[in-house]
N, C-alpha and C positions, 0 to 999 in steps of 0.2 A: 504494500500500500504506500502511496506517495506521502511525503511529508507535507503538512499543511502550513501555508503561509497566509495568515488572515488578511494582511494588508494587500497582498497581491490578488487574493481572491476577491476582495471588495472592489478593487480597481477593475478586474476582469468582469465582474458581475454588473458594475455600473455601465461598462462599455457594451456588454453582451447580455443584457438583462432579458432572459428568455422566460417570459411569463407563461403561466398555464392556469387552467381553470381551478379556482379554489373558492370555497364558500365559507361564510363566517363560522358555521358549525364544524368545519374541518380543523379550525385552530384550537389548540389546547395549551393550557398553562401548566407549569410544574406543580405537583402537589406540595412542593416545598415553599411555594409562594405564600401560602397561608393567607393572612389578612393584608399582606402587602399587595397593593393593587398595581404598583409600578413594576412591570415585568415585561418580558417578551412572550409572545404567543407563537407557537410553531405548528405548521400544518405539514405533515409528512404524507406525500402522495407518490404514486408510481412514477410520475413525471419529474419529481424533484421535491425540494423542501422550500416552503415559504415561511418567512419570519416577519412579524410586525410588532409594533409597540402596543401594549395592552391599554395604555392611557388614551391613545388616539389611533384606533385601528384604521382610520380612513387615510392616514398618511403613509407614504412610502413603504410598501411591502417589498422585501428583498427576496429574490428567488435564487436558489442554488441547485446545482445538479446533485444527484444522489451520491456520486463519487466525491464531490467536494465536501458534502455534508459528512460523509463517512470519515474522510480525512480529518475534518475538524473535530469530530467526536473522538477519534483516535488520539489526536494531539492533546485534547483535554485530559483523557485518561492517562496518557503518558507523561503528564506534567509539563508539557511544552509551554503552557501559559502561566505557570506558577511564578509568582513574584519573588 
Protein backbone atom coordinates (compact mmCIF):
# COMPACT_ATOMS: atom_id res chain seq x y z
CA UNK A 1 0.00 0.00 0.00
CA UNK A 2 1.32 3.47 -0.83
CA UNK A 3 2.39 5.99 1.80
CA UNK A 4 -0.18 8.71 2.35
CA UNK A 5 0.75 12.38 1.92
CA UNK A 6 -2.24 14.42 3.08
CA UNK A 7 -1.12 17.77 1.65
CA UNK A 8 -0.44 16.28 -1.78
CA UNK A 9 -3.77 14.46 -1.66
CA UNK A 10 -5.69 17.66 -0.91
CA UNK A 11 -3.99 19.48 -3.78
CA UNK A 12 -4.75 16.57 -6.10
CA UNK A 13 -8.36 16.37 -4.99
CA UNK A 14 -8.94 20.10 -5.38
CA UNK A 15 -7.58 19.86 -8.91
CA UNK A 16 -9.33 16.56 -9.78
CA UNK A 17 -12.40 16.63 -7.55
CA UNK A 18 -14.34 13.64 -8.89
CA UNK A 19 -17.74 13.94 -7.30
CA UNK A 20 -20.21 11.10 -7.02
CA UNK A 21 -23.77 10.79 -5.80
CA UNK A 22 -24.06 10.98 -2.03
CA UNK A 23 -27.14 11.65 0.12
CA UNK A 24 -27.40 13.25 3.55
CA UNK A 25 -28.30 9.89 5.08
CA UNK A 26 -25.06 8.38 3.70
CA UNK A 27 -22.96 10.54 6.05
CA UNK A 28 -22.00 9.23 9.49
CA UNK A 29 -20.22 10.76 12.48
CA UNK A 30 -17.94 8.86 14.82
CA UNK A 31 -19.51 7.40 17.93
CA UNK A 32 -16.64 9.13 19.77
CA UNK A 33 -18.10 12.52 18.86
CA UNK A 34 -20.55 12.32 21.75
CA UNK A 35 -22.08 15.71 22.55
CA UNK A 36 -19.45 17.58 20.54
CA UNK A 37 -21.20 18.75 17.42
CA UNK A 38 -18.17 20.17 15.62
CA UNK A 39 -16.87 17.17 13.77
CA UNK A 40 -16.56 15.76 10.28
CA UNK A 41 -19.04 13.42 8.67
CA UNK A 42 -17.90 10.64 6.37
CA UNK A 43 -19.81 8.81 3.64
CA UNK A 44 -18.13 5.63 2.42
CA UNK A 45 -19.50 4.59 -0.96
CA UNK A 46 -18.32 2.10 -3.61
CA UNK A 47 -17.28 5.07 -5.79
CA UNK A 48 -15.17 6.68 -3.06
CA UNK A 49 -15.32 8.54 0.24
CA UNK A 50 -16.96 11.92 0.84
CA UNK A 51 -16.14 14.12 3.86
CA UNK A 52 -17.97 17.23 5.06
CA UNK A 53 -18.20 19.54 8.07
CA UNK A 54 -20.96 18.60 10.52
CA UNK A 55 -21.58 22.25 11.45
CA UNK A 56 -22.30 23.35 7.88
CA UNK A 57 -22.87 20.33 5.64
CA UNK A 58 -23.83 22.56 2.70
CA UNK A 59 -20.26 23.80 2.31
CA UNK A 60 -17.43 22.10 0.41
CA UNK A 61 -17.66 18.35 0.50
CA UNK A 62 -14.33 16.68 -0.25
CA UNK A 63 -14.26 13.53 -2.37
CA UNK A 64 -11.50 10.92 -2.22
CA UNK A 65 -10.85 7.68 -4.06
CA UNK A 66 -11.08 4.48 -2.02
CA UNK A 67 -7.33 3.94 -2.54
CA UNK A 68 -6.45 7.37 -1.16
CA UNK A 69 -8.83 6.87 1.79
CA UNK A 70 -7.31 3.48 2.58
CA UNK A 71 -3.83 5.03 2.48
CA UNK A 72 -4.99 7.78 4.87
CA UNK A 73 -6.45 5.25 7.35
CA UNK A 74 -3.24 3.20 7.19
CA UNK A 75 -1.20 6.36 7.87
CA UNK A 76 -3.33 7.16 10.93
CA UNK A 77 -2.98 3.61 12.27
CA UNK A 78 0.78 3.63 11.64
CA UNK A 79 1.22 6.90 13.57
CA UNK A 80 2.24 8.90 10.50
CA UNK A 81 0.34 11.94 11.81
CA UNK A 82 1.32 11.75 15.49
CA UNK A 83 2.70 14.99 16.85
